[in-house]
N, CA, C, O and the ligand as a Tripos MOL2 file, in Angstrom:
@<TRIPOS>MOLECULE
protein
  313   311    79     0     0
PROTEIN
NO_CHARGES

@<TRIPOS>ATOM
      1 N          -0.7480   -7.0340    9.7630 N.3       1 MET1
      2 CA         -0.9250   -6.9620    8.3770 C.3       1 MET1
      3 C           0.1880   -7.7310    7.6680 C.2       1 MET1
      4 O           1.3520   -7.6810    8.0680 O.2       1 MET1
      5 N          -0.1900   -8.4340    6.6220 N.am      2 GLU2
      6 CA          0.8300   -9.1570    5.8250 C.3       2 GLU2
      7 C           0.9250   -8.4600    4.4740 C.2       2 GLU2
      8 O           0.0470   -7.6820    4.1010 O.2       2 GLU2
      9 N           2.0250   -8.7550    3.7280 N.am      3 ALA3
     10 CA          2.1390   -8.2410    2.4470 C.3       3 ALA3
     11 C           2.7160   -9.3580    1.5730 C.2       3 ALA3
     12 O           3.4910  -10.1890    2.0460 O.2       3 ALA3
     13 N           2.3390   -9.3700    0.3250 N.am      4 LYS4
     14 CA          2.8900  -10.3730   -0.5780 C.3       4 LYS4
     15 C           3.3740   -9.7010   -1.8230 C.2       4 LYS4
     16 O           2.8960   -8.6320   -2.2020 O.2       4 LYS4
     17 N           4.2990  -10.3160   -2.4390 N.am      5 MET5
     18 CA          4.9380   -9.7810   -3.6680 C.3       5 MET5
     19 C           4.2000  -10.4340   -4.9110 C.2       5 MET5
     20 O           3.9820  -11.6440   -4.9730 O.2       5 MET5
     21 N           3.8570   -9.5850   -5.8350 N.am      6 VAL6
     22 CA          3.2240  -10.1010   -7.0050 C.3       6 VAL6
     23 C           3.9530   -9.6460   -8.2790 C.2       6 VAL6
     24 O           4.5310   -8.5590   -8.3010 O.2       6 VAL6
     25 N           3.9300  -10.4470   -9.3130 N.am      7 ALA7
     26 CA          4.5850  -10.0770  -10.5630 C.3       7 ALA7
     27 C           3.6250   -9.3500  -11.4590 C.2       7 ALA7
     28 O           2.4850   -9.7830  -11.6240 O.2       7 ALA7
     29 N           4.0810   -8.1950  -12.0730 N.am      8 LEU8
     30 CA          3.3000   -7.4950  -12.9710 C.3       8 LEU8
     31 C           3.5080   -8.1320  -14.4020 C.2       8 LEU8
     32 O           4.4210   -8.9230  -14.6380 O.2       8 LEU8
     33 N           2.6130   -7.7320  -15.3010 N.am      9 LYS9
     34 CA          2.7560   -8.2730  -16.6750 C.3       9 LYS9
     35 C           4.1350   -7.8020  -17.3040 C.2       9 LYS9
     36 O           4.7620   -8.5000  -18.1000 O.2       9 LYS9
     37 N           4.5330   -6.5950  -16.8850 N.am     10 SER10
     38 CA          5.7760   -6.0250  -17.3850 C.3      10 SER10
     39 C           6.9990   -6.8580  -16.9220 C.2      10 SER10
     40 O           8.0940   -6.7120  -17.4650 O.2      10 SER10
     41 N           6.8000   -7.6970  -15.9510 N.am     11 GLY11
     42 CA          7.9660   -8.5090  -15.3730 C.3      11 GLY11
     43 C           8.4820   -7.8550  -14.1540 C.2      11 GLY11
     44 O           9.3550   -8.4340  -13.5070 O.2      11 GLY11
     45 N           7.9910   -6.6070  -13.7420 N.am     12 ARG12
     46 CA          8.4090   -6.0380  -12.5260 C.3      12 ARG12
     47 C           7.5830   -6.6000  -11.3740 C.2      12 ARG12
     48 O           6.5390   -7.2150  -11.5920 O.2      12 ARG12
     49 N           8.0370   -6.3960  -10.1990 N.am     13 MET13
     50 CA          7.4110   -6.8600   -8.9930 C.3      13 MET13
     51 C           6.8150   -5.7240   -8.1990 C.2      13 MET13
     52 O           7.3440   -4.6130   -8.1940 O.2      13 MET13
     53 N           5.7200   -5.9980   -7.5320 N.am     14 LYS14
     54 CA          5.2560   -4.9730   -6.5520 C.3      14 LYS14
     55 C           4.6840   -5.7230   -5.3370 C.2      14 LYS14
     56 O           4.3980   -6.9200   -5.3550 O.2      14 LYS14
     57 N           4.5450   -4.8970   -4.2700 N.am     15 TRP15
     58 CA          4.0310   -5.4770   -3.0480 C.3      15 TRP15
     59 C           2.5910   -5.1540   -2.8830 C.2      15 TRP15
     60 O           2.1970   -4.0340   -3.2050 O.2      15 TRP15
     61 N           1.7560   -6.0620   -2.3960 N.am     16 VAL16
     62 CA          0.3680   -5.8430   -2.1420 C.3      16 VAL16
     63 C           0.0600   -6.1990   -0.7370 C.2      16 VAL16
     64 O           0.3410   -7.3190   -0.3100 O.2      16 VAL16
     65 N          -0.5380   -5.2430    0.0460 N.am     17 PRO17
     66 CA         -0.8910   -5.5210    1.4400 C.3      17 PRO17
     67 C          -2.1280   -6.4540    1.5390 C.2      17 PRO17
     68 O          -3.0780   -6.3330    0.7670 O.2      17 PRO17
     69 N          -2.0810   -7.3330    2.4620 N.am     18 GLU18
     70 CA         -3.2020   -8.2980    2.7440 C.3      18 GLU18
     71 C          -3.7470   -7.9420    4.1370 C.2      18 GLU18
     72 O          -3.0050   -7.8920    5.1180 O.2      18 GLU18
     73 N          -5.0950   -7.6910    4.1940 N.am     19 MET19
     74 CA         -5.6700   -7.3320    5.4770 C.3      19 MET19
     75 C          -7.1480   -7.5290    5.3700 C.2      19 MET19
     76 O          -7.6620   -7.6690    4.2600 O.2      19 MET19
     77 N          -7.9060   -7.5500    6.5440 N.am     20 ASN20
     78 CA         -9.2760   -7.5780    6.4780 C.3      20 ASN20
     79 C          -9.8840   -6.1740    6.4240 C.2      20 ASN20
     80 O          -9.1630   -5.1860    6.5710 O.2      20 ASN20
     81 N         -11.1540   -6.0770    6.2240 N.am     21 SER21
     82 CA        -11.7540   -4.7520    6.0000 C.3      21 SER21
     83 C         -11.6620   -3.8620    7.2400 C.2      21 SER21
     84 O         -11.5700   -2.6390    7.1410 O.2      21 SER21
     85 N         -11.6900   -4.5070    8.4110 N.am     22 GLU22
     86 CA        -11.5260   -3.6730    9.6560 C.3      22 GLU22
     87 C         -10.0800   -3.0740    9.6900 C.2      22 GLU22
     88 O          -9.9240   -1.8920    9.9960 O.2      22 GLU22
     89 N          -9.1400   -3.7920    9.4130 N.am     23 GLU23
     90 CA         -7.7660   -3.3180    9.4030 C.3      23 GLU23
     91 C          -7.6190   -2.2130    8.3160 C.2      23 GLU23
     92 O          -6.9420   -1.2000    8.4970 O.2      23 GLU23
     93 N          -8.2850   -2.4780    7.2080 N.am     24 PHE24
     94 CA         -8.2200   -1.5000    6.0740 C.3      24 PHE24
     95 C          -8.7450   -0.0800    6.5820 C.2      24 PHE24
     96 O          -8.1240    0.9520    6.3260 O.2      24 PHE24
     97 N          -9.9190   -0.0960    7.3120 N.am     25 MET25
     98 CA        -10.4600    1.0990    7.8160 C.3      25 MET25
     99 C          -9.5710    1.8030    8.7660 C.2      25 MET25
    100 O          -9.4360    3.0260    8.7350 O.2      25 MET25
    101 N          -8.9240    0.9800    9.6690 N.am     26 GLU26
    102 CA         -8.0130    1.5420   10.6460 C.3      26 GLU26
    103 C          -6.8010    2.2120   10.0040 C.2      26 GLU26
    104 O          -6.4330    3.3280   10.3720 O.2      26 GLU26
    105 N          -6.1870    1.5310    9.0490 N.am     27 MET27
    106 CA         -5.0780    2.0600    8.3340 C.3      27 MET27
    107 C          -5.3740    3.3800    7.6220 C.2      27 MET27
    108 O          -4.6410    4.3680    7.6630 O.2      27 MET27
    109 N          -6.5340    3.2830    6.9650 N.am     28 SER28
    110 CA         -6.9040    4.4970    6.1960 C.3      28 SER28
    111 C          -7.2220    5.6730    7.1220 C.2      28 SER28
    112 O          -6.8480    6.8090    6.8300 O.2      28 SER28
    113 N          -7.8920    5.4140    8.2100 N.am     29 GLU29
    114 CA         -8.2870    6.5030    9.1750 C.3      29 GLU29
    115 C          -7.1180    7.0170    9.9180 C.2      29 GLU29
    116 O          -7.1450    8.1750   10.3370 O.2      29 GLU29
    117 N          -6.0210    6.2010   10.1310 N.am     30 SER30
    118 CA         -4.9220    6.6460   10.9130 C.3      30 SER30
    119 C          -3.7900    7.1790    9.9480 C.2      30 SER30
    120 O          -2.6540    7.3830   10.3770 O.2      30 SER30
    121 N          -4.1230    7.3880    8.6890 N.am     31 TYR31
    122 CA         -3.1990    7.9540    7.7420 C.3      31 TYR31
    123 C          -1.9490    7.1720    7.5820 C.2      31 TYR31
    124 O          -0.8410    7.7080    7.5770 O.2      31 TYR31
    125 N          -2.1480    5.8690    7.4480 N.am     32 GLU32
    126 CA         -1.0530    4.9720    7.1830 C.3      32 GLU32
    127 C          -0.9650    4.8170    5.6610 C.2      32 GLU32
    128 O          -1.9960    4.7920    4.9900 O.2      32 GLU32
    129 N           0.1950    4.7180    5.1300 N.am     33 GLY33
    130 CA          0.4060    4.4610    3.7100 C.3      33 GLY33
    131 C           1.1970    3.1970    3.5390 C.2      33 GLY33
    132 O           1.6310    2.5730    4.5080 O.2      33 GLY33
    133 N           1.3880    2.8100    2.2260 N.am     34 PHE34
    134 CA          2.0800    1.5350    1.9760 C.3      34 PHE34
    135 C           2.8990    1.7010    0.6830 C.2      34 PHE34
    136 O           2.4140    2.1860   -0.3390 O.2      34 PHE34
    137 N           4.1510    1.2750    0.7850 N.am     35 CYS35
    138 CA          5.0400    1.3750   -0.4130 C.3      35 CYS35
    139 C           4.9440    0.0590   -1.2520 C.2      35 CYS35
    140 O           5.2670   -1.0350   -0.7890 O.2      35 CYS35
    141 N           4.4790    0.2470   -2.5070 N.am     36 ILE36
    142 CA          4.3090   -0.9480   -3.2820 C.3      36 ILE36
    143 C           5.6620   -1.4480   -3.8640 C.2      36 ILE36
    144 O           5.7480   -2.5250   -4.4540 O.2      36 ILE36
    145 N           6.7070   -0.6130   -3.6650 N.am     37 ILE37
    146 CA          8.0310   -0.9800   -4.2280 C.3      37 ILE37
    147 C           8.7690   -1.8270   -3.2170 C.2      37 ILE37
    148 O           9.3870   -2.8220   -3.5940 O.2      37 ILE37
    149 N           8.7270   -1.4620   -1.9260 N.am     38 CYS38
    150 CA          9.4810   -2.2540   -0.9740 C.3      38 CYS38
    151 C           8.6250   -2.9480    0.0960 C.2      38 CYS38
    152 O           9.1490   -3.7490    0.8700 O.2      38 CYS38
    153 N           7.2970   -2.6500    0.1530 N.am     39 GLY39
    154 CA          6.4320   -3.2730    1.1130 C.3      39 GLY39
    155 C           6.4690   -2.7290    2.4940 C.2      39 GLY39
    156 O           5.9330   -3.3230    3.4300 O.2      39 GLY39
    157 N           7.1230   -1.5570    2.6320 N.am     40 GLU40
    158 CA          7.1300   -0.9230    3.9920 C.3      40 GLU40
    159 C           5.8570   -0.0780    4.1610 C.2      40 GLU40
    160 O           5.2870    0.4130    3.1860 O.2      40 GLU40
    161 N           5.4430    0.0710    5.3700 N.am     41 THR41
    162 CA          4.3550    0.9910    5.7400 C.3      41 THR41
    163 C           4.9090    2.3850    5.9530 C.2      41 THR41
    164 O           6.0720    2.5300    6.3290 O.2      41 THR41
    165 N           4.1320    3.3850    5.7300 N.am     42 ALA42
    166 CA          4.5400    4.7810    5.9990 C.3      42 ALA42
    167 C           3.4770    5.4240    6.7760 C.2      42 ALA42
    168 O           2.3220    5.0070    6.6850 O.2      42 ALA42
    169 N           3.8010    6.4730    7.5830 N.am     43 SER43
    170 CA          2.8290    7.1760    8.3260 C.3      43 SER43
    171 C           2.6940    8.5990    7.8890 C.2      43 SER43
    172 O           3.5940    9.1320    7.2390 O.2      43 SER43
    173 N           1.5720    9.2510    8.2320 N.am     44 GLY44
    174 CA          1.2810   10.5930    7.8610 C.3      44 GLY44
    175 C           0.9800   10.7450    6.4030 C.2      44 GLY44
    176 O           1.3580   11.7360    5.7790 O.2      44 GLY44
    177 N           0.3020    9.7710    5.8570 N.am     45 VAL45
    178 CA         -0.0510    9.7380    4.4100 C.3      45 VAL45
    179 C          -1.5160    9.8050    4.2840 C.2      45 VAL45
    180 O          -2.2530    9.0510    4.9210 O.2      45 VAL45
    181 N          -1.9730   10.7640    3.4100 N.am     46 GLU46
    182 CA         -3.4370   10.9540    3.1690 C.3      46 GLU46
    183 C          -3.9520    9.6680    2.5400 C.2      46 GLU46
    184 O          -3.2050    8.9790    1.8450 O.2      46 GLU46
    185 N          -5.1880    9.3430    2.7670 N.am     47 PRO47
    186 CA         -5.8490    8.1020    2.1810 C.3      47 PRO47
    187 C          -5.7470    8.1000    0.6580 C.2      47 PRO47
    188 O          -5.6280    7.0280    0.0650 O.2      47 PRO47
    189 N          -5.7880    9.2370    0.0170 N.am     48 ASP48
    190 CA         -5.7600    9.2640   -1.4650 C.3      48 ASP48
    191 C          -4.4270    9.7010   -2.0440 C.2      48 ASP48
    192 O          -4.3510   10.1190   -3.2000 O.2      48 ASP48
    193 N          -3.3220    9.6000   -1.2000 N.am     49 ALA49
    194 CA         -2.0220    9.9160   -1.6530 C.3      49 ALA49
    195 C          -1.5160    8.9750   -2.7630 C.2      49 ALA49
    196 O          -1.8820    7.8000   -2.7630 O.2      49 ALA49
    197 N          -0.7420    9.4220   -3.6440 N.am     50 ASN50
    198 CA         -0.1090    8.4490   -4.5340 C.3      50 ASN50
    199 C           1.3030    8.9160   -4.9500 C.2      50 ASN50
    200 O           1.5770   10.0960   -5.1670 O.2      50 ASN50
    201 N           2.1270    7.9470   -5.0380 N.am     51 GLU51
    202 CA          3.6100    8.1310   -5.4610 C.3      51 GLU51
    203 C           4.3410    9.0710   -4.5300 C.2      51 GLU51
    204 O           5.1440    9.8830   -4.9920 O.2      51 GLU51
    205 N           4.0880    8.9900   -3.2150 N.am     52 TYR52
    206 CA          4.9330    9.7050   -2.2290 C.3      52 TYR52
    207 C           6.2480    9.0060   -2.1710 C.2      52 TYR52
    208 O           6.3680    7.8110   -2.4410 O.2      52 TYR52
    209 N           7.2440    9.7940   -1.8070 N.am     53 ILE53
    210 CA          8.6530    9.2150   -1.6470 C.3      53 ILE53
    211 C           8.6260    8.3360   -0.3490 C.2      53 ILE53
    212 O           8.1540    8.7670    0.7030 O.2      53 ILE53
    213 N           9.1230    7.1620   -0.4740 N.am     54 CYS54
    214 CA          9.2200    6.1790    0.5600 C.3      54 CYS54
    215 C          10.4750    6.4430    1.4120 C.2      54 CYS54
    216 O          11.5780    6.5850    0.8840 O.2      54 CYS54
    217 N          10.2800    6.5050    2.7440 N.am     55 GLU55
    218 CA         11.4060    6.6890    3.6240 C.3      55 GLU55
    219 C          12.3640    5.4280    3.6700 C.2      55 GLU55
    220 O          13.5500    5.4900    3.9930 O.2      55 GLU55
    221 N          11.7510    4.3810    3.3380 N.am     56 GLY56
    222 CA         12.5020    3.0880    3.3840 C.3      56 GLY56
    223 C          13.4240    2.8970    2.1880 C.2      56 GLY56
    224 O          14.6100    2.6100    2.3500 O.2      56 GLY56
    225 N          12.8460    3.0660    0.9190 N.am     57 CYS57
    226 CA         13.6240    2.7810   -0.2240 C.3      57 CYS57
    227 C          13.9400    4.0250   -1.0730 C.2      57 CYS57
    228 O          14.7220    3.9530   -2.0210 O.2      57 CYS57
    229 N          13.3140    5.1850   -0.7170 N.am     58 GLY58
    230 CA         13.6670    6.3930   -1.3650 C.3      58 GLY58
    231 C          12.9870    6.5690   -2.7280 C.2      58 GLY58
    232 O          13.2600    7.5300   -3.4460 O.2      58 GLY58
    233 N          12.0990    5.6320   -3.0730 N.am     59 GLN59
    234 CA         11.4180    5.6940   -4.3570 C.3      59 GLN59
    235 C           9.9590    6.1600   -4.1750 C.2      59 GLN59
    236 O           9.4270    6.0710   -3.0680 O.2      59 GLN59
    237 N           9.3010    6.6570   -5.2480 N.am     60 PRO60
    238 CA          7.9430    7.1840   -5.1470 C.3      60 PRO60
    239 C           6.9870    6.0240   -5.2310 C.2      60 PRO60
    240 O           6.2930    5.8950   -6.2400 O.2      60 PRO60
    241 N           6.9070    5.1400   -4.1930 N.am     61 GLY61
    242 CA          6.1170    4.0250   -4.2180 C.3      61 GLY61
    243 C           5.0320    4.0070   -3.1210 C.2      61 GLY61
    244 O           4.3390    3.0060   -2.9400 O.2      61 GLY61
    245 N           4.9040    5.0880   -2.4240 N.am     62 VAL62
    246 CA          3.9450    5.1900   -1.2430 C.3      62 VAL62
    247 C           2.5950    5.5980   -1.6640 C.2      62 VAL62
    248 O           2.4390    6.6400   -2.3010 O.2      62 VAL62
    249 N           1.6250    4.8450   -1.3480 N.am     63 TYR63
    250 CA          0.2160    5.1590   -1.7040 C.3      63 TYR63
    251 C          -0.6490    5.1300   -0.3900 C.2      63 TYR63
    252 O          -0.3760    4.3640    0.5340 O.2      63 TYR63
    253 N          -1.6630    5.9710   -0.3580 N.am     64 GLY64
    254 CA         -2.6810    5.8640    0.7610 C.3      64 GLY64
    255 C          -3.4910    4.6340    0.5290 C.2      64 GLY64
    256 O          -3.5170    4.0970   -0.5780 O.2      64 GLY64
    257 N          -4.1640    4.1710    1.5730 N.am     65 TYR65
    258 CA         -4.9020    2.9120    1.4080 C.3      65 TYR65
    259 C          -6.1620    3.0220    0.5770 C.2      65 TYR65
    260 O          -6.5380    2.0570   -0.0880 O.2      65 TYR65
    261 N          -6.8350    4.1800    0.5940 N.am     66 GLU66
    262 CA         -8.0500    4.2640   -0.3330 C.3      66 GLU66
    263 C          -7.5450    4.2610   -1.7970 C.2      66 GLU66
    264 O          -8.1620    3.6380   -2.6620 O.2      66 GLU66
    265 N          -6.4630    4.9350   -2.0600 N.am     67 GLU67
    266 CA         -5.9450    4.9230   -3.3960 C.3      67 GLU67
    267 C          -5.5040    3.5070   -3.7860 C.2      67 GLU67
    268 O          -5.7470    3.1020   -4.9230 O.2      67 GLU67
    269 N          -4.8820    2.7560   -2.9180 N.am     68 LEU68
    270 CA         -4.5440    1.3970   -3.2550 C.3      68 LEU68
    271 C          -5.7940    0.5890   -3.5730 C.2      68 LEU68
    272 O          -5.8410   -0.1700   -4.5420 O.2      68 LEU68
    273 N          -6.8230    0.7760   -2.7150 N.am     69 MET69
    274 CA         -8.0670    0.0210   -2.9650 C.3      69 MET69
    275 C          -8.6490    0.3780   -4.3390 C.2      69 MET69
    276 O          -9.1470   -0.4930   -5.0520 O.2      69 MET69
    277 N          -8.5850    1.6370   -4.6960 N.am     70 LEU70
    278 CA         -9.1450    2.0770   -6.0440 C.3      70 LEU70
    279 C          -8.3640    1.3790   -7.1660 C.2      70 LEU70
    280 O          -8.9170    1.0230   -8.2060 O.2      70 LEU70
    281 N          -7.0880    1.1990   -6.9240 N.am     71 MET71
    282 CA         -6.2070    0.5630   -7.9460 C.3      71 MET71
    283 C          -6.3630   -0.9490   -7.9200 C.2      71 MET71
    284 O          -5.8090   -1.6650   -8.7540 O.2      71 MET71
    285 N          -7.1530   -1.4310   -6.9160 N.am     72 GLY72
    286 CA         -7.2370   -2.9410   -6.8150 C.3      72 GLY72
    287 C          -6.0090   -3.5570   -6.1830 C.2      72 GLY72
    288 O          -5.7540   -4.7500   -6.3480 O.2      72 GLY72
    289 N          -5.2800   -2.7880   -5.4930 N.am     73 ASP73
    290 CA         -4.0020   -3.2530   -4.9330 C.3      73 ASP73
    291 C          -4.0240   -3.5540   -3.4280 C.2      73 ASP73
    292 O          -2.9840   -3.5590   -2.7680 O.2      73 ASP73
    293 N          -5.2260   -3.8060   -2.9000 N.am     74 VAL74
    294 CA         -5.3520   -4.3030   -1.4980 C.3      74 VAL74
    295 C          -6.0510   -5.6550   -1.6190 C.2      74 VAL74
    296 O          -7.0720   -5.8120   -2.2880 O.2      74 VAL74
    297 N          -5.4370   -6.6260   -0.9280 N.am     75 GLU75
    298 CA         -5.9850   -8.0230   -0.9110 C.3      75 GLU75
    299 C          -6.7680   -8.0990    0.3780 C.2      75 GLU75
    300 O          -6.1730   -8.2110    1.4500 O.2      75 GLU75
    301 N          -8.1460   -8.0380    0.3040 N.am     76 LEU76
    302 CA         -8.9580   -8.2280    1.4630 C.3      76 LEU76
    303 C          -9.1130   -9.7530    1.8050 C.2      76 LEU76
    304 O          -9.3170  -10.6010    0.9360 O.2      76 LEU76
    305 N          -9.0030  -10.0230    3.0980 N.am     77 THR77
    306 CA         -8.9360  -11.4540    3.5420 C.3      77 THR77
    307 C         -10.3230  -11.8530    4.1090 C.2      77 THR77
    308 O         -10.5010  -12.9830    4.5620 O.2      77 THR77
    309 N         -11.2860  -10.9360    4.0820 N.am     78 ASP78
    310 CA        -12.6640  -11.3240    4.5740 C.3      78 ASP78
    311 C         -13.6750  -11.1070    3.5340 C.2      78 ASP78
    312 O         -14.8570  -11.3680    3.7570 O.2      78 ASP78
    313 ZN          9.6700    1.8280   -0.2210 Zn       79 ZN79
@<TRIPOS>BOND
     1     1     2 1
     2     2     3 1
     3     3     4 2
     4     3     5 am
     5     5     6 1
     6     6     7 1
     7     7     8 2
     8     7     9 am
     9     9    10 1
    10    10    11 1
    11    11    12 2
    12    11    13 am
    13    13    14 1
    14    14    15 1
    15    15    16 2
    16    15    17 am
    17    17    18 1
    18    18    19 1
    19    19    20 2
    20    19    21 am
    21    21    22 1
    22    22    23 1
    23    23    24 2
    24    23    25 am
    25    25    26 1
    26    26    27 1
    27    27    28 2
    28    27    29 am
    29    29    30 1
    30    30    31 1
    31    31    32 2
    32    31    33 am
    33    33    34 1
    34    34    35 1
    35    35    36 2
    36    35    37 am
    37    37    38 1
    38    38    39 1
    39    39    40 2
    40    39    41 am
    41    41    42 1
    42    42    43 1
    43    43    44 2
    44    43    45 am
    45    45    46 1
    46    46    47 1
    47    47    48 2
    48    47    49 am
    49    49    50 1
    50    50    51 1
    51    51    52 2
    52    51    53 am
    53    53    54 1
    54    54    55 1
    55    55    56 2
    56    55    57 am
    57    57    58 1
    58    58    59 1
    59    59    60 2
    60    59    61 am
    61    61    62 1
    62    62    63 1
    63    63    64 2
    64    63    65 am
    65    65    66 1
    66    66    67 1
    67    67    68 2
    68    67    69 am
    69    69    70 1
    70    70    71 1
    71    71    72 2
    72    71    73 am
    73    73    74 1
    74    74    75 1
    75    75    76 2
    76    75    77 am
    77    77    78 1
    78    78    79 1
    79    79    80 2
    80    79    81 am
    81    81    82 1
    82    82    83 1
    83    83    84 2
    84    83    85 am
    85    85    86 1
    86    86    87 1
    87    87    88 2
    88    87    89 am
    89    89    90 1
    90    90    91 1
    91    91    92 2
    92    91    93 am
    93    93    94 1
    94    94    95 1
    95    95    96 2
    96    95    97 am
    97    97    98 1
    98    98    99 1
    99    99   100 2
   100    99   101 am
   101   101   102 1
   102   102   103 1
   103   103   104 2
   104   103   105 am
   105   105   106 1
   106   106   107 1
   107   107   108 2
   108   107   109 am
   109   109   110 1
   110   110   111 1
   111   111   112 2
   112   111   113 am
   113   113   114 1
   114   114   115 1
   115   115   116 2
   116   115   117 am
   117   117   118 1
   118   118   119 1
   119   119   120 2
   120   119   121 am
   121   121   122 1
   122   122   123 1
   123   123   124 2
   124   123   125 am
   125   125   126 1
   126   126   127 1
   127   127   128 2
   128   127   129 am
   129   129   130 1
   130   130   131 1
   131   131   132 2
   132   131   133 am
   133   133   134 1
   134   134   135 1
   135   135   136 2
   136   135   137 am
   137   137   138 1
   138   138   139 1
   139   139   140 2
   140   139   141 am
   141   141   142 1
   142   142   143 1
   143   143   144 2
   144   143   145 am
   145   145   146 1
   146   146   147 1
   147   147   148 2
   148   147   149 am
   149   149   150 1
   150   150   151 1
   151   151   152 2
   152   151   153 am
   153   153   154 1
   154   154   155 1
   155   155   156 2
   156   155   157 am
   157   157   158 1
   158   158   159 1
   159   159   160 2
   160   159   161 am
   161   161   162 1
   162   162   163 1
   163   163   164 2
   164   163   165 am
   165   165   166 1
   166   166   167 1
   167   167   168 2
   168   167   169 am
   169   169   170 1
   170   170   171 1
   171   171   172 2
   172   171   173 am
   173   173   174 1
   174   174   175 1
   175   175   176 2
   176   175   177 am
   177   177   178 1
   178   178   179 1
   179   179   180 2
   180   179   181 am
   181   181   182 1
   182   182   183 1
   183   183   184 2
   184   183   185 am
   185   185   186 1
   186   186   187 1
   187   187   188 2
   188   187   189 am
   189   189   190 1
   190   190   191 1
   191   191   192 2
   192   191   193 am
   193   193   194 1
   194   194   195 1
   195   195   196 2
   196   195   197 am
   197   197   198 1
   198   198   199 1
   199   199   200 2
   200   199   201 am
   201   201   202 1
   202   202   203 1
   203   203   204 2
   204   203   205 am
   205   205   206 1
   206   206   207 1
   207   207   208 2
   208   207   209 am
   209   209   210 1
   210   210   211 1
   211   211   212 2
   212   211   213 am
   213   213   214 1
   214   214   215 1
   215   215   216 2
   216   215   217 am
   217   217   218 1
   218   218   219 1
   219   219   220 2
   220   219   221 am
   221   221   222 1
   222   222   223 1
   223   223   224 2
   224   223   225 am
   225   225   226 1
   226   226   227 1
   227   227   228 2
   228   227   229 am
   229   229   230 1
   230   230   231 1
   231   231   232 2
   232   231   233 am
   233   233   234 1
   234   234   235 1
   235   235   236 2
   236   235   237 am
   237   237   238 1
   238   238   239 1
   239   239   240 2
   240   239   241 am
   241   241   242 1
   242   242   243 1
   243   243   244 2
   244   243   245 am
   245   245   246 1
   246   246   247 1
   247   247   248 2
   248   247   249 am
   249   249   250 1
   250   250   251 1
   251   251   252 2
   252   251   253 am
   253   253   254 1
   254   254   255 1
   255   255   256 2
   256   255   257 am
   257   257   258 1
   258   258   259 1
   259   259   260 2
   260   259   261 am
   261   261   262 1
   262   262   263 1
   263   263   264 2
   264   263   265 am
   265   265   266 1
   266   266   267 1
   267   267   268 2
   268   267   269 am
   269   269   270 1
   270   270   271 1
   271   271   272 2
   272   271   273 am
   273   273   274 1
   274   274   275 1
   275   275   276 2
   276   275   277 am
   277   277   278 1
   278   278   279 1
   279   279   280 2
   280   279   281 am
   281   281   282 1
   282   282   283 1
   283   283   284 2
   284   283   285 am
   285   285   286 1
   286   286   287 1
   287   287   288 2
   288   287   289 am
   289   289   290 1
   290   290   291 1
   291   291   292 2
   292   291   293 am
   293   293   294 1
   294   294   295 1
   295   295   296 2
   296   295   297 am
   297   297   298 1
   298   298   299 1
   299   299   300 2
   300   299   301 am
   301   301   302 1
   302   302   303 1
   303   303   304 2
   304   303   305 am
   305   305   306 1
   306   306   307 1
   307   307   308 2
   308   307   309 am
   309   309   310 1
   310   310   311 1
   311   311   312 2
@<TRIPOS>SUBSTRUCTURE
     1 MET1         2 RESIDUE 1 A MET
     2 GLU2         6 RESIDUE 1 A GLU
     3 ALA3        10 RESIDUE 1 A ALA
     4 LYS4        14 RESIDUE 1 A LYS
     5 MET5        18 RESIDUE 1 A MET
     6 VAL6        22 RESIDUE 1 A VAL
     7 ALA7        26 RESIDUE 1 A ALA
     8 LEU8        30 RESIDUE 1 A LEU
     9 LYS9        34 RESIDUE 1 A LYS
    10 SER10       38 RESIDUE 1 A SER
    11 GLY11       42 RESIDUE 1 A GLY
    12 ARG12       46 RESIDUE 1 A ARG
    13 MET13       50 RESIDUE 1 A MET
    14 LYS14       54 RESIDUE 1 A LYS
    15 TRP15       58 RESIDUE 1 A TRP
    16 VAL16       62 RESIDUE 1 A VAL
    17 PRO17       66 RESIDUE 1 A PRO
    18 GLU18       70 RESIDUE 1 A GLU
    19 MET19       74 RESIDUE 1 A MET
    20 ASN20       78 RESIDUE 1 A ASN
    21 SER21       82 RESIDUE 1 A SER
    22 GLU22       86 RESIDUE 1 A GLU
    23 GLU23       90 RESIDUE 1 A GLU
    24 PHE24       94 RESIDUE 1 A PHE
    25 MET25       98 RESIDUE 1 A MET
    26 GLU26      102 RESIDUE 1 A GLU
    27 MET27      106 RESIDUE 1 A MET
    28 SER28      110 RESIDUE 1 A SER
    29 GLU29      114 RESIDUE 1 A GLU
    30 SER30      118 RESIDUE 1 A SER
    31 TYR31      122 RESIDUE 1 A TYR
    32 GLU32      126 RESIDUE 1 A GLU
    33 GLY33      130 RESIDUE 1 A GLY
    34 PHE34      134 RESIDUE 1 A PHE
    35 CYS35      138 RESIDUE 1 A CYS
    36 ILE36      142 RESIDUE 1 A ILE
    37 ILE37      146 RESIDUE 1 A ILE
    38 CYS38      150 RESIDUE 1 A CYS
    39 GLY39      154 RESIDUE 1 A GLY
    40 GLU40      158 RESIDUE 1 A GLU
    41 THR41      162 RESIDUE 1 A THR
    42 ALA42      166 RESIDUE 1 A ALA
    43 SER43      170 RESIDUE 1 A SER
    44 GLY44      174 RESIDUE 1 A GLY
    45 VAL45      178 RESIDUE 1 A VAL
    46 GLU46      182 RESIDUE 1 A GLU
    47 PRO47      186 RESIDUE 1 A PRO
    48 ASP48      190 RESIDUE 1 A ASP
    49 ALA49      194 RESIDUE 1 A ALA
    50 ASN50      198 RESIDUE 1 A ASN
    51 GLU51      202 RESIDUE 1 A GLU
    52 TYR52      206 RESIDUE 1 A TYR
    53 ILE53      210 RESIDUE 1 A ILE
    54 CYS54      214 RESIDUE 1 A CYS
    55 GLU55      218 RESIDUE 1 A GLU
    56 GLY56      222 RESIDUE 1 A GLY
    57 CYS57      226 RESIDUE 1 A CYS
    58 GLY58      230 RESIDUE 1 A GLY
    59 GLN59      234 RESIDUE 1 A GLN
    60 PRO60      238 RESIDUE 1 A PRO
    61 GLY61      242 RESIDUE 1 A GLY
    62 VAL62      246 RESIDUE 1 A VAL
    63 TYR63      250 RESIDUE 1 A TYR
    64 GLY64      254 RESIDUE 1 A GLY
    65 TYR65      258 RESIDUE 1 A TYR
    66 GLU66      262 RESIDUE 1 A GLU
    67 GLU67      266 RESIDUE 1 A GLU
    68 LEU68      270 RESIDUE 1 A LEU
    69 MET69      274 RESIDUE 1 A MET
    70 LEU70      278 RESIDUE 1 A LEU
    71 MET71      282 RESIDUE 1 A MET
    72 GLY72      286 RESIDUE 1 A GLY
    73 ASP73      290 RESIDUE 1 A ASP
    74 VAL74      294 RESIDUE 1 A VAL
    75 GLU75      298 RESIDUE 1 A GLU
    76 LEU76      302 RESIDUE 1 A LEU
    77 THR77      306 RESIDUE 1 A THR
    78 ASP78      310 RESIDUE 1 A ASP
    79 ZN79       313 GROUP 0 **** ****
């Protein structure tokens, strides 16, 4: 999985994971999460989790993949 940094209208930056739909299903089913603040993946995260504290950066930036998809924050490559 790749991730890219995008600029928000507010001028802040966030990370967006890039993956195909198969990878998306795998990540979601294996309770993987993603931190939009630092781009790290997290484990043991419910698919609909939002704003969990990230072990990497200590900020509430971790979201489950289904939640990211709902927010339009997953870039599907297929
Ligand atoms: Zn983080």
